[in-house]
N, C-alpha and C positions, 0 to 999 in steps of 0.2 A: 886373483880375486874371482870368486865364483858369483854368478848371477842368480838371484831368486827374483820372481816376478809376481806382480799382482796381474792377473790377466782375466779378462771376462771369458771364462771357459765355456765352451760349447760342449758340454759334458753331461753325463748322467750320473746318477749315484752308482758308485762302484759296487755297492751291495754285498760287501765282504761280511756275511752273516756271523762268521766265526771270529771276526777280528775285534781288535779293541785298541784302545790306547788315547792318551794325550800327554800332555806337559812333561817337563824334564826336571829332574832333581839337580841339585848341585851340592856344594860342599859348605860345611860349617867351618868358620874360621876357628883357629884355636892353636894352641901351643902343644907340640909333641914332647916337650922336655919339662919335666916338672921339678927339676933340681933346684931352681932359683925362685920358686914360688914363695910368696909370704905365707904366714900361718893361716890367713883367712881367705887366700886367693884360690879360685877354682877355674880351671880351664877344661874345656870340652873339645874334642876332635872327632872328625868322621873316620871311623875305621873302615867302614864300607858304605859305597854310595847308594842311595835310595832314590825315590821319585815322588814328588809332592802329590800329584793328581792321581796317579794309578794306585798310590798307597804302598808301593814297593818299600819295604822297611829300610831306613838307615840304621846302621850300627854306630852308636855313640860311645865314645870311650872317655872316661874322666882322667884327669892328670894326677889325681891322688885318691886316696881311699875315702869313700862316701858311705855314710849310713843309708842314704836314700836319694833319689833324684826324681823330681816331679816336673811335668810340663803344664803350662797354663792351657794351652789348646790341644795338643796332641797327645797320643797315648805312648807310655813308655812301658816295656815288658821285658822279661828276662828271656822269653822264648820268641823266636822269630814266627809271627803268626802265619807266614806263608810256607816256610821250609821245616819249621819245628826245631831249627838249630837253637842250642843254648848258648846265651851270651857268656863271655868270659867274666874274669873279676873286674869290677868297676866298669862294666859294659852294660848297654841297654839297647834294645831295638826301639826306634822312633817311627811312628805313622801319624800323619795329620789326617783326622777323619774327614770323610767327604763333606759332612754338613759345615764343618769349620772352613774348609777351602772354598766352597761354593758360595758362602756367605761373607766371606772376608774380603774387603776391597784392598786390592793390592796396588802399590805404587806403579806408575807407568811413565816412562820417560819418552816424551815425544816432541819432535821439532815443530809439529803442527799444532796450532791452536784450534781445537775443534771440540764440539760438544756432541753427546750422543742424543738419541731421539727422545730421552726422558729428561733432557734438559740439564743432564749431569756433565761436568767437565770431563772430557775424554782421558785427560792426563791422570785421573783419579780412579779410573774404572778399568784397569787392565792387569796384566798378569807379568810382572817383572820379579817380584821377590816377596818373600814371607819372613817375618821376624817372630820368633818363638821366644818366650820367657821361661827359663829353667830355674827351679828352686832346689838348691843342694843343701842337704844336711851333712854336716861334717861329722868326724869321728867323735868330737867333743860335744856334739849336739847342737852347735850353732847352726844357722842357716844363712846362706848367701844366694843372691840371685844373679843370673847372667843372661844376656841375650844373645842369640845367634840367628844369622840371617841365611835363609835358604833361597838362592837365586835360580831363575830359570835358565837352563843350559841350552836349549834350542831358541836362539834369539828371536826368530820370527814366529814363534808359537802364539805369542799374544795377539798377532793379527789374523790367525786362522779362525775366524769366527765360525766357520762351518763345523769346527770341532768343539769349541767352547765360546759360546756367544753371550757376552755380557754387555752388548750395546757398545763395544769398542769402535772407534771410527778414526783410526790413526792417519787415514789418507784423506780425511776431510769430504768424503762423498756427500753429495746432496741428499740422498736418502740412506741414512746411517742403518746398520744392522739393528734388528728388533731383538731384544734380550730374549734368551731361551730358544730362539730359532736356530737350532743346531741338531747335530746327530744324536745328542743326549747319550753318549757313550760312557761317560764316567762310571755310571753304575756297572756297566758290563766289564770295563776295565779293572774294576775292583774285585771281581769275582774270583775267589780262590778255589783252585781245583785241589781238594785235599789228597786225592790219590796220587796225583802227579807232583804235588807239593810245589805248585806254581800258579801264577795268575794268568788270566786270559790275555793273549795278544795275538799277532799274526803268525806266531811259530807254527811251522808245519803246513802253512797255506802257500801254495804255489799257483801263480797267476800268469797266464798268458795274456800279455797286452797287445791286442790285435790293432795295430794303429800305425801312424807315422813313426819312424824309428825313435828309439830313446837314446838320449845322449848317455851312454853307459859309464862315461868317465866322471860324472857329476859326483862331487864329494858327498852328497846326500843320498845317492843312489848306488854307487859302485859296490857296496857291500851287500846289496839286496839282489844282485843279479845271479840268475841260475842258467847255466848252459846244459840243456838236456843231452848233449852229445850225440845227436841224431845224425847219421852220415848223410850227405847229399842234400843238406838244407842251406847252403851258403846264400841262396837267393830268398829264402823264406825268414831266417832267423838272423837279426841284426847283431853284428858283433862290435859296433862302435861307430861313431860319426866324426869323420875328420873336419877340420875347421873349414875346408873348401866347401864341404856339403852344406854346413849351416850357413855360410856366406851366401850361397846361391839358392837355398830352400828356406826362406823365412817362415813357410808354413810347415816345416819339419819338427816344430817344437811340440806339437800336440801330444805326442806320445811321451815325452819328457814330462809335461805338465801333469799328464794323467798318472804317470809312474810316481810323481811326487805325492800326489794326493792318496794313492794307494799305499805306498810302502816307504817313503822318505825315512831314513834312519833317525832314531831318537836318542837323546842324551849324548850327543857327539859334538855339541857347541857349534853346530853349522845349521843354518836355515831353520826350518820348521820340523814337522814330523807327519808321517802318514797315518791314515786311519788304522792300518795294519802293519805297524812299523817293524815287525820282525817277520814279515812274509817275504817271499822270493818272487823275482819277476823274470819272465823270457819275453824278449822283444820280437814279436812277429810283424813282418812287414805288411802293411794293409794292402799294397799295390800288387802283391804276389798272387799267384793263381789260387783261388779259394779252395779247390779240391785238394791241391797239394798241401796247403796250410793246414786244413782240417786233418788230413791224413797224417801230417806230422804231429799235430797235437795228440792225436789218438795213440801215437807211439811213445809219448812222453810216459816215463815211469812215474812221475809225479805231476799231477796237474788237478787242481780243484775248481778253477774258474778261468773263464775267458772274458776279457774285458774289451769291448768294442764300442768305446764311446765316440769314435769318429763317425759312427753310422754307416754300417756296412752298405755299399751301393749294389745289392743283389738285385738285378731286374730281370734275369733269365730264369727259365724253369728247366731245370736239370735234375731228373730223378735221382742220379747218382750223387749230386751234391746234397740234395735233401736227405738222402740216407746217411751221409756223414754228419749232418747236423743232428739227426736223430740219434746217431751212435754217441755223440757227445752226452746227450740227455740219458741214454741207457748206461753210460759209464759214470753216471752221477757227476758230470761236469757241467756246471751252469754257464750258459752264455749270456752275458748281460749286454744289451745293445741300446744305443741311444735312440729315442725316438725320433730325434731330428732337430734341426736348428733353422727352420724355414718359416716360422711364424711371422717374421718381419718383412717377408718378401710380398711385395704389392701394396701401393700407397692406400687403395680403396679398403683392403682388409685391415690395415693398420688403423684407419680412421675409425672403424667399428669394432676394434680389438677381436678380429676374427682370423683364423688359421685359413690361409689360401690354399694349403696343400692338404691332401687326404692320405696320409701314410698307411692307413689301416687298409686301403684298397691294394696295396702292393702285396705280391705273394709272400715275400720274406716277412712283412710285417704281420701277415696273418698266421705265419707258421707257429704252431703251438708249443714247440720245444725251445723257444728262445724267450728271454724275459726283456721286454721293451720298457725302457725307463724314461720318464719325463724330467725337466729341469726345474728347480725351484731357486729363488733368489733369498737374500738375508732377510726379506720381511716375511717369508714363509708363503708367498704366492708364486704363481708361474713365472719363470724368467721371461724376459721380453722376447727372446728369440725362440723359446721352446715350442716344438711342434706338439700338437695335441692328437687325440684319436682314441676311439673305443677300444682299441687293442692294447692300450697301455696298462701295464700292471701296477707299477708304483711310481713315485717321484723322489728324486734325491737332489742334492744341492749342485747347482752349476754356476751360480753367482750372476752378476752383471758385468757392465762395461765400465763403471765409474762415471764421472761427469764429462761424457764426450758429447759435444753438441751435434755430432752427426747421427746420434741415435735418439729415439723417442725419449720424451721426459721420463717416462716410467722405468727407463733402463739406467737412471743415474744412481744405482745402488752399488754396493760393495762387490768387488771381485773376489775370487778365491786366491789366496796366496799359496804358491807352490814352486816347484823347481822349473828352471828354464834352460840353462846352458852351462857348461863347464868352463867356457872360455871368457877371457877378459873382454869387456865391451870394446877395448881399443883395437882388438883383433879384427873387428868388423869393419868393412868398408862403408856401410851406410850408418 
């Protein structure tokens, strides 16, 4: 059994501008054998899987010859709108348009009796399945209706409010997510690149996660790992986390939770999915020598982005190191760095909602070639822990801690749901 967690992430927006994605497709129920059908019976089956939210077309096949097939909500065409492929006999490509998906209230099975911030029952406001009604015209001109259900294949996607926020509150937090406070990526994920005959996702994007080590064996991450094959980097690039490490380093999960937000695999019937679910990750050890890590990154054949959401503790002034940071910039490699998580430090500062730290005074925070990112919660305001400062470029979602009494009242909001560890909870001592 693999663990996925809801965790108050101390993170900044990963800002993968080329990325895309959400929700998972599934399959239509149906019979593949038409030999025993009655004269008026129509069965449909999935010939090729699609995806509801990204609009990746499903290929649907009828069990008998039809004059026509129509869908109540979705679009049916003889030509795949993405690849240009022609459907075969008694086949169609099915896409649920964005406006129908985003306006359709899908059923949500939850063990928690909760309501959203608009007074709606949380069980009626999430993303478990969509039922489509098809009208088939038989060869004799008669018409018949059949209903088929498309189910979500990434089971935790309905809880990932940072990807698609409809006010869901499955964990019953005191301050539920506010509708439409999310990355608003559905329009991007549905963009078709006609020359490439594909939709936008994380394909071709390579990210160095400069953080605590990633648990590379996680079932939602292991297919996303990229080994750059650079000699002499054993102390820099993580190749896996044994159980003993995780037992002794409870703080070693941050790299794993960040990796899940960035690139957790989609449509694999496991956990949730990442913002850029087809991108690739390399796990750089945050505690290694910075100059060596930066040099190794610059030697990678493929690298588009460095994500340092752990907040790099660079406090020294070394011209050689600054040259390496500038070299990333000159090679079109963006370094995304967390502004920090120190807002809650100091009771006096908390009482007046003021940041007690001044990150913009640090040399690294003033450096012009790095993008410093602040943290938002599911209400669209600054996360309770998020540091501020005039050097900050943008803000992204970091979430809150849930209803933990040890934190200020305004931190009782939803956490981000992401990957945690590949081990069974019973393997841990604590």
